[in-house]
N, C-alpha and C positions, 0 to 999 in steps of 0.2 A: 333508364338504368335503375333509379333509387326500388322500383318496387320487384326487382327482378335481386337488385343484395338483399333484400328482406325475406323473400322467398327462398333462397340462399340459405340465409341466416335461421330462420325456421327449419330445414330442409336438415339442418347441422343437429339439431337439438333433436333427431326421433331417428327411429331403425334406418337404417343402409334401405331395407325393405318397406319398409314406408311408405303410405299413401295419404296424400290429405285431402279431402272430399270439401266445397266452400261451396256454397252459391247467392246471391242476391234475389228480393223478392219480386214477386210481379208487381204492376201499376195495379193499385188500388181507387174504386171507386167511393167516389163523395159524395155522391148521389146523382141518380135518373142517368145519364152518358157521361156524366161531369168526371173526371180524375183529378185524383188528388195529385199535384208537383210528386214527381219520382224521387226519387232518395237515394242513394243504394245502401247495403249494410256494411256497416263500417269496415267490419273484416276482411271483406270481400275485397272495397274500396283499397282498402293500405295495403293489399297485398301483390292486386291485381291493376287497378289506377283504371278499371273500367266502369262504367258509367250508365249504363245500359241495363234494363230491367230480363226478367229472365235468364238467367246465366248462372253455371257452375264452371266452374274450374276444379281440375284434377290435378295435386303437384305431385311428382314423386325428383329423387337424383334422379333420374337419365329421362325424364318426359315430364313436357308441361303441355295439358292437355284443354282446349276449351271450350263447351258448349254456347251456343249462343241463339239468340233468334235470326235466323235464314233474312236477305233481303227481300222485298215484298214493295216493293212501286207503287200500288194502289195506295196501303197504307201509310205508306212515307211522303206522297200527297197532301196527308192528312196531318202528321204528326210531324214532321221531318223524318233526315236520313238515318237510317242503322250501318253499322260498319259489315257486319254481312260477315258472312263466315270465307268467302276468295282477297280479303281485309287481314282477317284477323292477323293468323304469327305473324305479317312484319306491322302492327302496328301494336300488338301486345308482349308482339316476344315469346309468342309461344311456340310449341314445335307441330300442336296436330290444332287444329279448330273442325268443332263439329257444328250440323244443325242440332240445335236445343231437342227439336222432335225424334233425334237417334241416340236420347241419349238410354235410354232402355235396350236397346239393342249393342249402343257401345263400348256402356259403362262395367254391366258385368264380365268384360274382357279387359279391362283394368285396373278391377276390380281384384282378378283371379289371377295375378300377376304377385298381389304385394299377401305379404304374412301380416303385417296392421297394418288396418286404415279407422286414420283420425277424422273424424267426423263429430257434430252436436249437430242434433235438433230441434233445440230451439229455435225458434224466429228462423226457419230455413225452407227456400222454397221446394219444394216438392221432400220435404223432409222424408216423412212416410215411406215412402216409392224405396225411395237412395235404401233409407234403413235394411228396408225387408233383403235389397238383395248381399245386404253383408253379414258375414255369416258372423255370429253375436260376439266367439273366441277369439275374431279379427277387430272388432271395434274396439280403439279407444277415444278419449276423447283429447280435441287439440285445443281448447280455449283460454285455460291458464296459460300454456303458453305464449299465445295470441294474447293476452292479456298483457303479458311482462314484458314482449316485446312493445307494445303500443304506451306501457307506464310510461316509461323512457323515452321520451323527444328526442329525434336527429336536427339536423341542424335547419335543413328543409323544416321540418315542422314545423320547430321554432321559430322560423323568421315567418313562415304564414299563421300564426298565432299572435306576431309580435302584429303583422298586416291589419288581422280581424279586431285588435284591439283595440289602434286607432284608429278604424271607423268606428269602433263603437265611441271610442272616446268626441271623436266629432259629433254625434248624435247625441248623447247628452250634454256635452256642452249647447246645443245646438235649443237643446226642451228648457233645457237654467235661466235662457236667452229667452224664450219666446210667451215661455208661461206667463199667463195674466188671470186674474178670477174675472170669471163668467165661462172660462175657457171648459170645455168638458174632455175629462179623461181622453178619449177615441183621438184626440185633437193635437194631443202631445203623442200620441200613438204615431202617429203619420209622420211624422217629425222623425219616426224613426225608418217608418218606411221608406218616405223619402230618401235618406240617406246613404242607409242599405242598401237600395236597387241601386243609386247613383253609382252608386261605387263595387255593381258587381258582384254582390253582398247578398241574405235574405237573413234571416230570422235564427237564432240558433234554436231557441224556445218561443214557446209563446211569451210575450210583450208584459209584464205587470206595471201598470202605472193605474198607482194606488192612489186617492188625496181620503184627507182626514182621517175616518176611520174605517175608511177600508186599509188605509198603510198597514195594520195590524193585521190582515190575513193576509197569509203566508203565500199562499198559492193565488191570488185576486189573478181572475184573467177578464171578466168582466169589463174592466174599461169603458165604463157609460154615463159617468156620474161628472155630477159639478164639481170645476175648483169652487172655493171659497178663501176668501183674502187672510182667513186666520186658518189654515190649512195648510198641513204637509204636504206634501206631494214626494212620495216612494216611485220610485223606477230601477227595476229591475230590467235587465234588458240589451241582450247583445247579440253581434253578428256571427254567423259563418260563413269563412272563406275560403273558398278551394276545398270542404269536408271538414275544414278547424274551428270549431267555437271561441268564442270569445264568450262571458258572463262579469257584468259591472250590474252594483247599485249604488244608487245615490241617492240621499234624502236632501229636499231643503224645502225653503217652505215658498209657498204661491204668491205671498206679497215682497220677495227678494229681502224681508228682515227675519230673522226668526226673534219669537215673544224669548222670554228671559226661563222659562221651563223649559221650553223645545231645546235652547244655548244647555243647558244641563244634562237634560239627557242624551244632547247628539257628543257633546263634549267625554262621556262615561262610554258609546257606542266606540269614538274615534280613538280615544285610550282603549280599550281594549283591543282595536282590530292593530294600532301599532305595535302594541308588547307578541301580539298573538304571530305578526309579519318575523318581527324580530328573533324567534322560535323555528323560524324556519332555515337552517343549517345543516350543511350532509352530515347526514350522523345522529342526530335527536330525531325522539320519537314522535312519530308524527300525530301522535296526541297531545303533546304538549302545545300547540298553538291555543286549542281548546279550553286547556286547564289552564292556562294565564287569561286568557280571555274571560272566562269562568267568571274568575277569581276578580277578575278587575272590573266588571261590572256588578260583582256583586258589593264588593268593597262600597264602589259608586253607590250602589240603589243604598246600600246602608246608612250613606254619609248625608243622603238629602232625605231619609226616613222614608222610605217608601216600602222597607225590608226590614227587616231585621236578622238577628247572626242565624239564627237557628231553621226561616224560613229558604221554602225549597225555592230555586233559585228560575223554575221550567217556567212558573207563573208569567213569568216574564222573557226567560229567552230560553224559549224550548227547543230549538234545534241545532247540530253541528255551525261550526264554525267552516269547515271546507269543506272542499272535495273535490279530489281528481278531473281535471281540465284536457281534454282532446279536439277525438272527433267528435264525442257523444261529449254533452255540456255537462252531465253524469257520468264521468269517462270512466272505463275500465282499469281492472289492477286491487290486487286486494289488500283490506291495512292492516290485517293482523300475519302474521308469518310464524305456523306453527301456535298461535291460539296466544302471543305475545303480540301488538305493535310492533312494527316494523319500521324503521329507519328512512331516513329522506336520502335518498341519492341524487345526484349529478343528472340533470335533464330533464325532473320532476316537476309537473305544473298544477298546480293546487291551487285554486278560490281562498279566500278569507273573508268573512261574510258574518258577521259578531250582531247579535242585532238588540233593540227593546222593543218591545210593543208592550202597551196600558193601555188598556179598554175602557169603559166608563165602570166606576164600581165607585159602593157608597162609603167604600173605607176610603178610596183616597182622594187627595185632595182634587179639585175640577181642573184645575190648569195644567195635568195632569195627563187630563182623559182625552182618547182615542191620539197621542202619541203614539205611532210605531216609525221609528229609524231603522234601519241598515243601509251596514256600509261597503263595499265589495266591493272586492279586487284580485287579478288574479295574479298568478305569483311564478316565478322560475325556481328552481332552486340550483343552485350553480356550488363549483366549488371557491367562487369569492363570495357567497354569502345570495343573503333571496333579493332577484330581479323581478319588479313588478310591473309586469308587461303595461299596464292601464294606471303606470306613476303618475301621467300628464297631465288626468283629474283631477281638478280642483276636489278636494273636501276637508279642509282648512276653513272656518268659520265665517272670515273675514274673504276668504280668496272665493267663495261660494257668492257670500251678497256680494261682492264688490264687480264681478261678471254678472250679477242679473239687474243687480242696478246701473252699468255703464250704458 
C-alpha cells in the first residue's frame, strides 16, 4: 500500500492528464558471463516496490501499467523465479501488465492519451527508444518532484534506516574489538561482510578501511595494506537494508590507545561534529553545520600550531560536512532553493562527517604525520531536534579505548 500512496501523492502534483514513465535497468555484465548483483533504480523501487530488472512503469491518474519480463522456465532454472505478467497486477497493484517485448506496441497508445508526459532519460532502461515515442511538446521532467518526495522520509523509511544503522553499528563495534597490529585492512573489511550478510544487508557503497597514511586518502578503497601498532584505522562503511543506506565513519588506534598527538586531532574533529549536530534543527540553514564544524576545526588547528589565522582550512579539511542519506548513500534532494540554502525540515536525514587529514609535510611536526580522522553519523531531523540514528556507536576517546581493550 505504501507504494500506491506514494504514486498517488506524486500524481497529485501533476496535471490531470499527465503521464509518468519510469524504468529500471537490465542486469550488467561484470566479466565474461558473470553478472553484477542487480539493484533496482531507486526512483522505480520507491514508487513500485518491484525489484526485477528490465521493467517500465507507466503511471497516470486513471491507470497504472507495468511492462516486465515474461516467465521463462528455462532461464528460471538458472536464475530464479520471475513474477511474470499473469501475476503482476495482483502482486504490484497495477491495472495492466504487459510483456516488456510489447513496449513499442503498447506504450505509444498510452502516450497518445495524455497531454503531458513526465520522463527523464538519465540512467533509464530503453531511454532513447522511449524518448522517440514522446512528442517534444509534451515532454516534461519528473525528477525534481520525486527527489522532493524522497528527501522527506516517511515512517516506514525511517524504521528501515534505523535498522540499517543498527546493523552497521554492530559491524563497527566488531572491528574495534578485533583489530590488531599485523592484520591487513582486508581482514577488517571481511568483518563488515560477515555482519552485513548475517543480517540480510549488503554494503551501501565500497567500504573504506584505511590504516596509517591511507587514512588521509578520502576515497581509499584498496583495503589491502598491513596495519601497524602506531596506525590509526579509519573505517567508512555502512550497510543497505531493504533499499535504505546507512553511512558511518569511525577512526581509532590499531593499538587500542591513542597517542597524545592523535588525541589532540581527534578531539578537535569530535568537537566539530558535536557542534554541527547541534545545528541540525527544523528551520535552520542546512549550511550551518558545515560553517560551525569548519570554525571549530580551524580554531582547534590554530590552537595547536598547525594553522595560522589566514591559512586556508582546505589544506586539512577539504570536503563538506554532510550529505542527504536515503535510498542512495548520496541521496537526492536540492541543497539550495532559488539560489539560497534550504532549511531543515522534519523527516530529512543527513550525515555529519567532519574530518582532519594531515599528510607528511616538512613544515609539520612529525608526530602529526599521516593522521587522518573522520567521524560520521546519520542524523534524522525531528520536531524535537536532531536524532542521531547511529548514536549508539561509541566515539568518545575513553569509550573507544575501553571497547578495544576489553
